[in-house]
All heavy atoms as an XYZ file, in Angstrom:
866
protein
N     -66.354    -97.198    130.351
C     -65.334    -98.211    130.514
C     -65.688    -99.393    129.613
O     -66.844    -99.772    129.505
C     -65.283    -98.643    131.971
C     -64.407    -99.820    132.183
S     -64.363   -100.478    133.853
C     -65.315    -99.378    134.809
N     -64.688    -99.942    128.990
C     -64.922   -101.061    128.077
C     -65.124   -102.359    128.839
O     -64.560   -102.574    129.913
C     -63.744   -101.201    127.128
C     -63.598   -100.013    126.224
C     -62.591   -100.281    125.166
C     -62.463    -99.033    124.337
N     -62.566    -99.238    122.954
N     -65.938   -103.206    128.277
C     -66.235   -104.498    128.873
C     -64.974   -105.362    129.012
O     -64.833   -106.139    129.941
C     -67.290   -105.224    128.052
C     -67.754   -106.526    128.633
C     -68.931   -107.094    127.872
N     -70.095   -106.221    127.895
C     -70.987   -106.182    128.889
N     -70.844   -106.944    129.929
N     -72.023   -105.366    128.824
N     -64.028   -105.199    128.087
C     -62.811   -106.023    128.110
C     -61.978   -105.780    129.366
O     -61.317   -106.698    129.854
C     -61.970   -105.775    126.860
O     -61.543   -104.430    126.805
N     -62.014   -104.566    129.901
C     -61.265   -104.269    131.129
C     -61.822   -105.089    132.285
O     -61.072   -105.701    133.058
C     -61.321   -102.758    131.445
C     -60.659   -102.443    132.765
C     -60.696   -101.956    130.325
N     -63.141   -105.120    132.399
C     -63.781   -105.908    133.450
C     -63.561   -107.401    133.227
O     -63.286   -108.142    134.176
C     -65.276   -105.596    133.519
C     -66.082   -106.372    134.563
C     -65.552   -106.110    135.964
C     -67.553   -106.013    134.463
N     -63.647   -107.845    131.992
C     -63.448   -109.272    131.689
C     -62.038   -109.713    132.047
O     -61.848   -110.782    132.636
C     -63.734   -109.551    130.203
O     -65.071   -109.138    129.911
C     -63.560   -111.015    129.870
N     -61.047   -108.906    131.691
C     -59.657   -109.247    132.052
C     -59.498   -109.376    133.550
O     -58.866   -110.304    134.055
C     -58.690   -108.189    131.523
C     -58.312   -108.362    130.094
C     -57.130   -107.487    129.731
N     -57.353   -106.073    129.989
C     -57.793   -105.208    129.089
N     -58.058   -105.597    127.858
N     -57.957   -103.943    129.407
N     -60.076   -108.424    134.285
C     -59.993   -108.478    135.742
C     -60.652   -109.744    136.287
O     -60.082   -110.426    137.145
C     -60.647   -107.241    136.375
C     -60.909   -107.443    137.840
C     -59.872   -107.397    138.757
C     -62.185   -107.740    138.302
C     -60.100   -107.634    140.095
C     -62.426   -107.966    139.639
C     -61.379   -107.918    140.541
O     -61.606   -108.162    141.858
N     -61.833   -110.054    135.794
C     -62.561   -111.218    136.299
C     -61.809   -112.519    136.034
O     -61.717   -113.384    136.915
C     -63.959   -111.280    135.690
C     -64.839   -110.132    136.149
C     -66.220   -110.236    135.617
N     -66.923   -111.222    136.447
C     -68.158   -111.614    136.229
N     -68.831   -111.126    135.216
N     -68.718   -112.495    137.021
N     -61.262   -112.656    134.833
C     -60.494   -113.870    134.495
C     -59.283   -113.986    135.407
O     -59.001   -115.050    135.977
C     -60.073   -113.857    133.007
C     -59.033   -114.914    132.720
C     -61.292   -114.044    132.116
N     -58.564   -112.899    135.584
C     -57.364   -112.947    136.420
C     -57.723   -113.162    137.894
O     -56.978   -113.824    138.620
C     -56.525   -111.679    136.247
C     -55.838   -111.594    134.909
S     -54.980   -113.113    134.406
C     -53.851   -113.358    135.756
N     -58.840   -112.627    138.345
C     -59.259   -112.845    139.733
C     -59.526   -114.325    139.976
O     -59.085   -114.889    140.987
C     -60.498   -112.013    140.051
N     -60.239   -114.963    139.049
C     -60.518   -116.392    139.203
C     -59.244   -117.227    139.122
O     -59.022   -118.133    139.933
C     -61.523   -116.874    138.153
C     -62.951   -116.647    138.554
C     -63.735   -115.707    137.904
C     -63.531   -117.370    139.586
C     -65.045   -115.485    138.272
C     -64.833   -117.158    139.966
C     -65.586   -116.213    139.305
O     -66.886   -115.995    139.682
N     -58.399   -116.940    138.143
C     -57.155   -117.701    138.011
C     -56.276   -117.554    139.252
O     -55.725   -118.539    139.767
C     -56.377   -117.260    136.780
C     -56.875   -117.749    135.439
C     -56.092   -117.094    134.310
C     -56.772   -119.260    135.345
N     -56.146   -116.336    139.729
C     -55.327   -116.095    140.915
C     -55.910   -116.799    142.131
O     -55.173   -117.399    142.920
C     -55.214   -114.577    141.174
O     -54.677   -113.959    140.016
C     -54.322   -114.287    142.349
N     -57.220   -116.731    142.294
C     -57.861   -117.363    143.445
C     -57.713   -118.883    143.408
O     -57.412   -119.513    144.427
C     -59.333   -116.979    143.498
N     -57.903   -119.461    142.244
C     -57.767   -120.923    142.124
C     -56.323   -121.338    142.390
O     -56.061   -122.302    143.123
C     -58.243   -121.404    140.737
C     -57.844   -122.841    140.489
C     -59.755   -121.241    140.625
N     -55.375   -120.601    141.821
C     -53.968   -120.953    142.043
C     -53.571   -120.761    143.501
O     -52.743   -121.503    144.021
C     -53.059   -120.133    141.134
C     -53.065   -120.598    139.702
S     -52.692   -122.365    139.493
C     -51.020   -122.427    140.076
N     -54.166   -119.792    144.177
C     -53.877   -119.613    145.599
C     -54.392   -120.798    146.409
O     -53.713   -121.269    147.324
C     -54.487   -118.312    146.116
C     -54.219   -117.988    147.579
C     -52.717   -117.914    147.852
C     -54.895   -116.687    147.957
N     -55.563   -121.304    146.059
C     -56.079   -122.489    146.753
C     -55.211   -123.713    146.466
O     -54.948   -124.524    147.373
C     -57.527   -122.745    146.347
C     -58.526   -121.684    146.794
C     -59.911   -122.003    146.262
C     -58.547   -121.564    148.302
N     -54.754   -123.852    145.231
C     -53.842   -124.958    144.889
C     -52.547   -124.800    145.671
O     -52.004   -125.782    146.203
C     -53.584   -125.006    143.366
C     -52.490   -125.995    143.030
C     -54.861   -125.352    142.622
N     -52.047   -123.579    145.769
C     -50.813   -123.341    146.526
C     -50.998   -123.679    148.002
O     -50.118   -124.288    148.612
C     -50.376   -121.882    146.373
C     -49.130   -121.468    147.143
C     -47.922   -122.289    146.715
C     -48.863   -119.980    146.963
N     -52.132   -123.316    148.575
C     -52.398   -123.658    149.982
C     -52.411   -125.168    150.179
O     -51.866   -125.691    151.163
C     -53.719   -123.050    150.437
S     -53.658   -121.266    150.629
N     -53.013   -125.877    149.246
C     -53.028   -127.343    149.312
C     -51.618   -127.901    149.220
O     -51.246   -128.805    149.981
C     -53.902   -127.914    148.175
O     -55.212   -127.352    148.272
C     -53.980   -129.425    148.252
N     -50.837   -127.358    148.299
C     -49.441   -127.811    148.164
C     -48.651   -127.554    149.437
O     -47.822   -128.379    149.842
C     -48.770   -127.116    146.985
S     -49.345   -127.663    145.385
N     -48.882   -126.403    150.070
C     -48.169   -126.080    151.307
C     -48.544   -127.042    152.431
O     -47.690   -127.423    153.234
C     -48.470   -124.642    151.723
C     -47.994   -123.611    150.735
S     -46.233   -123.614    150.503
C     -45.741   -122.496    151.758
N     -49.810   -127.445    152.462
C     -50.228   -128.428    153.470
C     -49.486   -129.738    153.257
O     -48.986   -130.351    154.210
C     -51.757   -128.625    153.428
C     -52.453   -127.376    153.947
C     -52.173   -129.860    154.223
C     -53.950   -127.358    153.728
N     -49.386   -130.163    151.993
C     -48.669   -131.401    151.717
C     -47.176   -131.254    151.998
O     -46.545   -132.175    152.507
C     -48.890   -131.848    150.260
C     -50.162   -132.599    150.065
C     -51.285   -131.962    149.567
C     -50.244   -133.939    150.396
C     -52.472   -132.645    149.400
C     -51.424   -134.638    150.225
C     -52.549   -133.998    149.728
N     -46.619   -130.102    151.678
C     -45.182   -129.897    151.870
C     -44.824   -129.897    153.354
O     -43.893   -130.591    153.780
C     -44.743   -128.581    151.233
C     -43.277   -128.280    151.430
C     -42.875   -126.971    150.786
C     -41.418   -126.657    151.053
N     -41.018   -125.372    150.484
N     -45.535   -129.114    154.148
C     -45.177   -128.983    155.558
C     -45.889   -129.973    156.461
O     -45.375   -130.309    157.532
C     -45.444   -127.549    156.031
C     -44.515   -126.564    155.371
C     -44.979   -125.663    154.423
C     -43.158   -126.561    155.674
C     -44.124   -124.777    153.806
C     -42.288   -125.675    155.055
C     -42.780   -124.781    154.124
O     -41.931   -123.908    153.502
N     -47.050   -130.463    156.049
C     -47.781   -131.409    156.890
C     -47.385   -132.851    156.657
O     -47.364   -133.661    157.586
N     -47.049   -133.185    155.408
C     -46.742   -134.570    155.069
C     -45.341   -134.746    154.494
O     -44.979   -135.830    154.062
C     -47.782   -135.100    154.062
C     -49.187   -135.020    154.585
C     -50.069   -134.072    154.081
C     -49.623   -135.871    155.580
C     -51.362   -133.985    154.551
C     -50.915   -135.797    156.062
C     -51.794   -134.848    155.560
N     -44.569   -133.661    154.473
C     -43.182   -133.681    153.998
C     -43.052   -134.293    152.604
O     -42.203   -135.140    152.347
C     -42.286   -134.427    155.006
C     -40.825   -134.080    154.823
O     -40.539   -132.971    154.353
O     -39.971   -134.926    155.151
N     -43.926   -133.858    151.708
C     -43.890   -134.335    150.332
C     -44.302   -133.205    149.382
O     -44.980   -132.274    149.789
C     -44.824   -135.547    150.133
O     -44.688   -136.017    148.811
C     -46.260   -135.207    150.404
N     -43.855   -133.276    148.148
C     -44.299   -132.341    147.128
C     -43.562   -131.019    147.086
O     -44.144   -130.008    146.682
N     -42.291   -130.995    147.468
C     -41.542   -129.736    147.445
C     -41.424   -129.167    146.034
O     -41.557   -127.959    145.841
C     -40.150   -129.929    148.030
C     -40.128   -129.931    149.529
C     -38.716   -129.940    150.076
O     -37.868   -129.183    149.568
O     -38.477   -130.702    151.017
N     -41.176   -130.031    145.060
C     -41.008   -129.574    143.679
C     -42.316   -128.994    143.128
O     -42.307   -127.952    142.458
C     -40.529   -130.714    142.773
C     -39.145   -131.213    143.167
O     -38.378   -130.422    143.753
O     -38.838   -132.387    142.896
N     -43.409   -129.653    143.416
C     -44.710   -129.169    142.951
C     -45.035   -127.830    143.611
O     -45.519   -126.902    142.952
C     -45.822   -130.205    143.246
C     -47.187   -129.650    142.897
C     -45.550   -131.489    142.512
N     -44.739   -127.716    144.885
C     -45.001   -126.472    145.605
C     -44.197   -125.324    145.018
O     -44.709   -124.203    144.868
C     -44.674   -126.636    147.100
O     -45.437   -127.715    147.624
C     -44.984   -125.373    147.880
N     -42.958   -125.591    144.657
C     -42.121   -124.558    144.055
C     -42.716   -124.065    142.734
O     -42.830   -122.858    142.498
C     -40.701   -125.082    143.832
C     -39.742   -124.124    143.131
C     -39.502   -122.896    143.986
C     -38.455   -124.824    142.785
N     -43.128   -124.982    141.893
C     -43.698   -124.613    140.592
C     -45.010   -123.864    140.780
O     -45.237   -122.816    140.154
C     -43.896   -125.862    139.699
C     -44.680   -125.517    138.451
C     -42.557   -126.480    139.357
N     -45.872   -124.369    141.644
C     -47.175   -123.733    141.860
C     -46.994   -122.334    142.452
O     -47.696   -121.391    142.059
C     -48.076   -124.614    142.761
C     -49.315   -123.861    143.218
C     -48.470   -125.881    142.023
N     -46.050   -122.174    143.367
C     -45.834   -120.849    143.967
C     -45.325   -119.853    142.930
O     -45.728   -118.687    142.934
C     -44.861   -120.938    145.140
O     -43.575   -121.336    144.707
N     -44.481   -120.306    142.025
C     -43.989   -119.402    140.980
C     -45.092   -119.032    139.989
O     -45.193   -117.876    139.566
C     -42.805   -120.030    140.259
C     -41.575   -120.103    141.137
C     -40.415   -120.804    140.470
O     -40.586   -121.473    139.456
N     -39.234   -120.660    141.047
N     -45.921   -120.001    139.632
C     -47.035   -119.719    138.723
C     -48.019   -118.752    139.381
O     -48.476   -117.788    138.757
C     -47.739   -121.026    138.283
C     -49.034   -120.732    137.544
C     -46.807   -121.863    137.426
N     -48.331   -119.001    140.656
C     -49.240   -118.105    141.362
C     -48.642   -116.691    141.436
O     -49.361   -115.705    141.242
C     -49.539   -118.606    142.773
C     -50.265   -117.590    143.605
N     -51.561   -117.211    143.353
C     -49.854   -116.843    144.654
C     -51.926   -116.275    144.225
N     -50.895   -116.040    145.018
N     -47.357   -116.594    141.710
C     -46.714   -115.278    141.775
C     -46.812   -114.524    140.463
O     -47.119   -113.326    140.444
N     -46.587   -115.215    139.371
C     -46.688   -114.592    138.055
C     -48.130   -114.161    137.763
O     -48.378   -113.037    137.307
C     -46.202   -115.554    136.979
C     -46.189   -115.025    135.554
C     -45.211   -113.867    135.435
C     -45.815   -116.131    134.595
N     -49.077   -115.041    138.052
C     -50.488   -114.703    137.836
C     -50.922   -113.544    138.734
O     -51.718   -112.693    138.324
C     -51.381   -115.917    138.080
C     -51.312   -117.013    137.028
C     -52.138   -118.210    137.462
C     -51.772   -116.509    135.680
N     -50.389   -113.488    139.953
C     -50.740   -112.408    140.869
C     -50.253   -111.066    140.336
O     -50.943   -110.052    140.455
C     -50.179   -112.675    142.269
C     -50.574   -111.612    143.260
C     -51.909   -111.457    143.641
C     -49.629   -110.751    143.800
C     -52.284   -110.463    144.539
C     -49.993   -109.765    144.700
C     -51.322   -109.632    145.062
O     -51.691   -108.639    145.941
N     -49.073   -111.045    139.723
C     -48.572   -109.806    139.134
C     -49.501   -109.339    138.016
O     -49.841   -108.148    137.930
C     -47.129   -109.992    138.630
C     -46.190   -110.170    139.816
C     -46.695   -108.807    137.767
C     -44.790   -110.606    139.437
N     -49.935   -110.258    137.169
C     -50.868   -109.897    136.094
C     -52.208   -109.447    136.690
O     -52.823   -108.488    136.218
C     -51.049   -111.074    135.112
C     -52.080   -110.738    134.046
C     -49.721   -111.450    134.478
N     -52.645   -110.111    137.760
C     -53.875   -109.721    138.463
C     -53.755   -108.292    138.990
O     -54.695   -107.492    138.858
C     -54.141   -110.688    139.622
C     -55.201   -110.234    140.595
C     -56.548   -110.355    140.301
C     -54.852   -109.683    141.829
C     -57.525   -109.937    141.196
C     -55.808   -109.258    142.725
C     -57.139   -109.392    142.404
O     -58.107   -108.974    143.290
N     -52.617   -107.956    139.571
C     -52.406   -106.604    140.085
C     -52.545   -105.565    138.981
O     -53.178   -104.524    139.163
C     -51.030   -106.482    140.735
C     -50.815   -107.208    142.050
C     -49.367   -107.049    142.502
C     -51.763   -106.715    143.120
N     -51.955   -105.862    137.834
C     -52.021   -104.933    136.698
C     -53.466   -104.758    136.237
O     -53.930   -103.635    136.015
C     -51.109   -105.415    135.553
C     -49.651   -105.342    135.996
C     -51.353   -104.625    134.284
C     -48.682   -106.064    135.077
N     -54.185   -105.872    136.097
C     -55.582   -105.808    135.640
C     -56.475   -105.103    136.656
O     -57.337   -104.296    136.283
C     -56.108   -107.213    135.363
S     -55.332   -108.016    133.963
N     -56.278   -105.383    137.942
C     -57.092   -104.746    138.978
C     -56.786   -103.258    139.058
O     -57.700   -102.436    139.217
C     -56.832   -105.414    140.326
N     -55.522   -102.888    138.945
C     -55.153   -101.480    138.971
C     -55.756   -100.740    137.780
O     -56.282    -99.638    137.919
C     -53.628   -101.333    138.982
C     -53.172    -99.926    139.157
C     -53.174    -99.321    140.408
C     -52.753    -99.183    138.067
C     -52.766    -98.013    140.560
C     -52.344    -97.871    138.213
C     -52.345    -97.285    139.464
N     -55.701   -101.365    136.617
C     -56.285   -100.765    135.407
C     -57.785   -100.546    135.591
O     -58.314    -99.472    135.291
C     -55.994   -101.660    134.206
C     -56.487   -101.070    132.894
O     -56.361    -99.837    132.712
O     -56.973   -101.844    132.050
N     -58.472   -101.561    136.096
C     -59.912   -101.438    136.338
C     -60.193   -100.352    137.370
O     -61.107    -99.538    137.198
C     -60.495   -102.778    136.802
C     -61.987   -102.788    137.108
C     -62.804   -102.513    135.850
C     -62.385   -104.118    137.725
N     -59.408   -100.327    138.436
C     -59.600    -99.327    139.482
C     -59.409    -97.908    138.985
O     -60.142    -96.992    139.379
N     -58.443    -97.709    138.119
C     -58.209    -96.379    137.552
C     -59.360    -95.958    136.655
O     -59.812    -94.816    136.695
C     -56.896    -96.356    136.763
C     -55.671    -96.489    137.630
C     -55.561    -95.358    138.633
O     -55.614    -94.196    138.282
N     -55.444    -95.710    139.902
N     -59.838    -96.880    135.843
C     -60.930    -96.554    134.921
C     -62.265    -96.382    135.645
O     -63.114    -95.615    135.209
C     -61.019    -97.616    133.836
C     -59.816    -97.509    132.908
C     -59.908    -98.419    131.737
C     -58.824    -98.043    130.766
N     -57.754    -98.937    130.625
N     -62.456    -97.105    136.752
C     -63.691    -96.979    137.530
C     -63.589    -95.878    138.585
O     -64.563    -95.606    139.284
C     -64.020    -98.309    138.203
N     -62.417    -95.268    138.720
C     -62.172    -94.171    139.669
C     -62.462    -94.569    141.115
O     -63.199    -93.888    141.844
C     -62.957    -92.928    139.276
C     -62.608    -92.426    137.900
C     -63.410    -91.191    137.560
N     -63.195    -90.810    136.187
C     -62.321    -89.893    135.799
N     -61.576    -89.287    136.682
N     -62.193    -89.598    134.519
N     -61.864    -95.699    141.527
C     -62.016    -96.156    142.907
C     -61.173    -95.320    143.847
O     -60.144    -94.773    143.466
C     -61.574    -97.608    143.045
C     -62.409    -98.600    142.336
C     -63.684    -98.474    141.908
C     -62.003    -99.916    141.951
N     -64.101    -99.610    141.291
C     -63.093   -100.515    141.309
C     -60.838   -100.646    142.091
C     -63.047   -101.805    140.819
C     -60.779   -101.931    141.603
C     -61.878   -102.507    140.972
N     -61.585    -95.310    145.107
C     -60.757    -94.682    146.141
C     -59.535    -95.559    146.393
O     -59.504    -96.734    146.016
C     -61.566    -94.538    147.434
O     -61.849    -95.825    147.966
N     -58.538    -94.990    147.050
C     -57.315    -95.743    147.321
C     -57.599    -96.952    148.205
O     -57.052    -98.030    147.997
C     -56.257    -94.841    147.976
C     -54.999    -95.568    148.303
C     -54.111    -95.929    147.298
C     -54.696    -95.910    149.609
C     -52.945    -96.615    147.584
C     -53.532    -96.591    149.908
C     -52.645    -96.947    148.896
N     -58.462    -96.797    149.197
C     -58.779    -97.903    150.100
C     -59.439    -99.073    149.382
O     -59.113   -100.231    149.626
N     -60.361    -98.760    148.500
C     -61.038    -99.815    147.740
C     -60.062   -100.510    146.810
O     -60.049   -101.743    146.711
C     -62.190    -99.226    146.940
C     -62.996   -100.250    146.192
C     -64.187    -99.592    145.539
C     -65.067   -100.613    144.887
N     -66.291   -100.023    144.379
N     -59.212    -99.734    146.131
C     -58.211   -100.312    145.250
C     -57.258   -101.209    146.036
O     -56.947   -102.321    145.598
C     -57.431    -99.212    144.534
C     -56.330    -99.677    143.584
C     -56.918   -100.500    142.444
C     -55.556    -98.497    143.051
N     -56.838   -100.758    147.199
C     -55.932   -101.564    148.023
C     -56.585   -102.874    148.443
O     -55.956   -103.939    148.390
C     -55.504   -100.755    149.250
C     -54.442   -101.387    150.128
C     -53.149   -101.569    149.341
C     -54.196   -100.524    151.352
N     -57.860   -102.837    148.828
C     -58.574   -104.047    149.229
C     -58.654   -105.036    148.064
O     -58.445   -106.233    148.233
C     -59.959   -103.712    149.748
C     -60.810   -104.915    149.980
C     -61.992   -105.186    149.395
C     -60.536   -106.030    150.831
N     -62.473   -106.401    149.828
C     -61.601   -106.944    150.714
C     -59.491   -106.358    151.683
C     -61.648   -108.148    151.409
C     -59.543   -107.565    152.382
C     -60.612   -108.428    152.241
N     -58.930   -104.550    146.876
C     -59.018   -105.424    145.699
C     -57.646   -106.021    145.387
O     -57.545   -107.203    145.062
C     -59.582   -104.649    144.486
C     -59.491   -105.468    143.220
C     -61.021   -104.248    144.747
N     -56.602   -105.226    145.511
C     -55.255   -105.729    145.234
C     -54.828   -106.791    146.243
O     -54.213   -107.793    145.887
C     -54.246   -104.579    145.224
C     -54.428   -103.535    144.123
C     -53.424   -102.407    144.297
C     -54.321   -104.145    142.743
N     -55.180   -106.606    147.504
C     -54.799   -107.553    148.554
C     -55.654   -108.820    148.490
O     -55.223   -109.888    148.943
C     -54.909   -106.875    149.944
C     -54.758   -107.866    151.076
C     -53.852   -105.792    150.067
N     -56.822   -108.752    147.897
C     -57.734   -109.904    147.844
C     -57.103   -111.115    147.155
O     -57.477   -112.248    147.452
C     -59.031   -109.534    147.137
N     -56.144   -110.891    146.286
C     -55.480   -112.009    145.614
C     -54.527   -112.788    146.498
O     -53.971   -113.795    146.077
N     -54.341   -112.327    147.731
C     -53.437   -113.019    148.652
C     -54.178   -113.748    149.772
O     -53.541   -114.426    150.577
C     -52.449   -112.027    149.299
O     -53.178   -111.095    150.095
C     -51.637   -111.299    148.246
N     -55.481   -113.597    149.827
C     -56.274   -114.210    150.892
C     -57.155   -115.292    150.271
O     -57.971   -114.985    149.384
C     -57.160   -113.162    151.602
C     -56.292   -112.033    152.150
C     -57.981   -113.805    152.716
C     -57.082   -110.832    152.610
N     -56.995   -116.545    150.708
C     -57.812   -117.615    150.114
C     -59.307   -117.294    150.198
O     -59.788   -116.832    151.232
C     -57.467   -118.843    150.966
C     -56.101   -118.554    151.497
C     -56.063   -117.059    151.718
N     -60.007   -117.513    149.122
C     -61.441   -117.302    148.944
C     -61.846   -115.827    148.859
O     -62.936   -115.528    148.400
C     -62.278   -118.003    150.028
C     -62.147   -119.495    150.010
C     -61.436   -120.152    150.997
C     -62.717   -120.246    148.999
C     -61.295   -121.528    150.978
C     -62.585   -121.614    148.969
C     -61.873   -122.262    149.958
N     -60.998   -114.904    149.288
C     -61.362   -113.486    149.250
C     -61.505   -112.993    147.819
O     -62.387   -112.181    147.527
C     -60.334   -112.647    149.998
N     -60.650   -113.464    146.928
C     -60.721   -112.999    145.542
C     -62.054   -113.374    144.896
O     -62.577   -112.619    144.074
C     -59.561   -113.560    144.731
N     -62.613   -114.516    145.270
C     -63.916   -114.916    144.729
C     -65.005   -113.936    145.180
O     -65.828   -113.486    144.385
C     -64.300   -116.326    145.174
C     -63.442   -117.414    144.595
C     -62.628   -118.177    145.413
C     -63.440   -117.683    143.237
C     -61.837   -119.179    144.892
C     -62.660   -118.680    142.702
C     -61.849   -119.435    143.532
N     -65.002   -113.609    146.472
C     -66.010   -112.717    147.040
C     -65.852   -111.306    146.484
O     -66.833   -110.681    146.054
C     -65.909   -112.707    148.584
C     -66.853   -111.689    149.189
C     -66.169   -114.092    149.137
N     -64.618   -110.818    146.474
C     -64.368   -109.456    145.996
C     -64.693   -109.344    144.509
O     -65.272   -108.348    144.066
C     -62.904   -109.048    146.295
C     -62.545   -107.752    145.604
C     -62.693   -108.940    147.790
N     -64.352   -110.364    143.737
C     -64.647   -110.338    142.293
C     -66.133   -110.195    142.053
O     -66.566   -109.431    141.193
C     -64.104   -111.605    141.628
C     -64.291   -111.649    140.132
C     -65.647   -112.150    139.704
O     -66.233   -112.991    140.420
O     -66.138   -111.696    138.649
N     -66.945   -110.924    142.795
C     -68.401   -110.843    142.616
C     -68.913   -109.435    142.926
O     -69.739   -108.891    142.201
C     -69.117   -111.855    143.521
C     -68.801   -113.311    143.213
C     -69.454   -113.728    141.967
N     -70.873   -113.927    142.218
C     -71.687   -114.487    141.389
N     -71.245   -114.932    140.244
N     -72.956   -114.625    141.670
N     -68.416   -108.859    144.014
C     -68.854   -107.516    144.394
C     -68.403   -106.472    143.372
O     -69.170   -105.579    143.001
C     -68.316   -107.154    145.773
C     -69.000   -107.908    146.876
C     -68.538   -107.459    148.221
N     -69.177   -108.264    149.256
C     -68.809   -108.274    150.507
N     -67.797   -107.525    150.901
N     -69.439   -109.029    151.371
N     -67.159   -106.593    142.944
C     -66.622   -105.619    141.987
C     -67.363   -105.727    140.658
O     -67.693   -104.713    140.030
C     -65.110   -105.831    141.800
C     -64.365   -105.472    143.085
C     -64.574   -105.045    140.613
C     -64.582   -104.066    143.575
N     -67.639   -106.949    140.212
C     -68.373   -107.128    138.954
C     -69.760   -106.509    139.059
O     -70.219   -105.832    138.129
C     -68.456   -108.608    138.609
N     -70.436   -106.716    140.188
C     -71.776   -106.152    140.364
C     -71.738   -104.625    140.378
O     -72.634   -103.970    139.836
C     -72.393   -106.671    141.660
N     -70.696   -104.048    140.977
C     -70.587   -102.593    141.040
C     -70.171   -101.982    139.699
O     -70.536   -100.859    139.387
C     -69.556   -102.183    142.093
C     -69.971   -102.461    143.513
C     -68.851   -102.164    144.500
O     -67.848   -101.526    144.101
O     -68.975   -102.572    145.655
N     -69.378   -102.725    138.934
C     -68.782   -102.176    137.721
C     -69.649   -102.406    136.490
O     -69.548   -101.651    135.520
C     -67.382   -102.791    137.507
O     -66.645   -102.696    138.724
C     -66.608   -102.060    136.441
N     -70.507   -103.403    136.492
C     -71.357   -103.668    135.327
C     -72.210   -102.470    134.907
O     -72.365   -102.226    133.715
C     -72.229   -104.899    135.574
C     -71.525   -106.238    135.314
C     -72.424   -107.399    135.708
C     -71.101   -106.358    133.863
N     -72.757   -101.674    135.834
C     -73.497   -100.486    135.383
C     -72.621    -99.492    134.614
O     -73.094    -98.843    133.679
C     -74.017    -99.862    136.685
C     -74.093   -100.993    137.640
C     -72.954   -101.900    137.270
N     -71.344    -99.363    134.995
C     -70.440    -98.483    134.259
C     -70.207    -98.989    132.843
O     -70.162    -98.215    131.894
C     -69.101    -98.360    134.992
C     -69.124    -97.719    136.367
C     -67.744    -97.805    137.012
C     -69.590    -96.284    136.280
N     -70.069   -100.310    132.722
C     -69.870   -100.919    131.406
C     -71.133   -100.757    130.565
O     -71.059   -100.416    129.383
C     -69.494   -102.412    131.555
C     -69.482   -103.104    130.209
C     -68.149   -102.551    132.252
N     -72.289   -100.968    131.182
C     -73.549   -100.831    130.450
C     -73.765    -99.390    129.987
O     -74.243    -99.158    128.875
C     -74.716   -101.281    131.324
N     -73.384    -98.432    130.830
C     -73.527    -97.025    130.447
C     -72.633    -96.699    129.249
O     -73.034    -95.973    128.348
C     -73.186    -96.120    131.633
N     -71.447    -97.258    129.221
C     -70.535    -97.038    128.086
C     -71.096    -97.696    126.832
O     -71.007    -97.141    125.735
C     -69.155    -97.597    128.388
C     -68.242    -97.649    127.210
C     -67.125    -96.627    127.272
O     -67.026    -95.921    128.262
O     -66.383    -96.558    126.297
N     -71.650    -98.911    126.989
C     -72.229    -99.603    125.829
C     -73.388    -98.811    125.231
O     -73.538    -98.734    124.013
C     -72.705   -101.004    126.214
C     -71.550   -101.966    126.485
O     -70.397   -101.635    126.107
O     -71.798   -103.024    127.084
N     -74.206    -98.209    126.084
C     -75.352    -97.422    125.597
C     -74.897    -96.119    124.943
O     -75.503    -95.663    123.984
C     -76.303    -97.111    126.759
C     -77.054    -98.319    127.258
C     -77.909    -97.995    128.463
O     -77.998    -96.798    128.842
O     -78.489    -98.933    129.033
N     -73.825    -95.533    125.460
C     -73.342    -94.257    124.945
C     -72.595    -94.411    123.623
O     -72.472    -93.467    122.860
C     -72.437    -93.589    125.965
N     -72.118    -95.620    123.351
C     -71.353    -95.855    122.129
C     -72.292    -95.852    120.920
O     -73.305    -96.546    120.914
C     -70.637    -97.193    122.228
C     -69.652    -97.460    121.115
C     -68.856    -98.726    121.409
O     -68.178    -98.761    122.432
O     -68.961    -99.656    120.591
N     -71.982    -95.081    119.904
C     -72.873    -95.027    118.729
C     -72.857    -96.352    117.970
O     -71.873    -97.073    117.952
C     -72.279    -93.907    117.871
C     -70.889    -93.691    118.376
C     -70.845    -94.184    119.783
N     -73.976    -96.645    117.334
C     -74.111    -97.875    116.549
C     -73.196    -97.787    115.345
O     -73.129    -96.767    114.657
C     -75.580    -98.085    116.111
C     -75.698    -99.304    115.234
C     -76.483    -98.180    117.330
N     -72.458    -98.861    115.086
C     -71.556    -98.916    113.945
C     -70.158    -98.430    114.253
O     -69.311    -98.392    113.393
N     -69.897    -98.058    115.503
C     -68.551    -97.581    115.859
C     -67.651    -98.712    116.232
O     -68.000    -99.775    116.501
C     -68.631    -96.604    117.007
C-alpha cells in the first residue's frame, strides 16, 4: 500500500474531527445562546463536505488494507463522533504503517 493513501486518510481524519468540534461549538452557541445561526450553517456544510471526502479516503484505505466490514464501518462512523476520529486515526495509523513500510521495502530502488 502506498504511503499517500494513509496520508490522505490521516489528513482527512484530522480535518473532519476538527470541523466536527467546531460544529459542536457552533451548535452550543446556536441553541444555548440563540446566536450564530449563519456561522452554524456554513460550518455544518463544510463539515458535511469534508466528511464525504473522509468517507472516500477511509474506504480507499480500508479496501487496500483489506479490513473487515466491522472495522471499516467503525472507521467510517468515527467521523461523526466528537474526539473519536482522533483516537481511531491514531490506532489505524499504527496498524497500517507496517503495511506501508513493507511496500516501501518491496519497491525496487529507482522505481
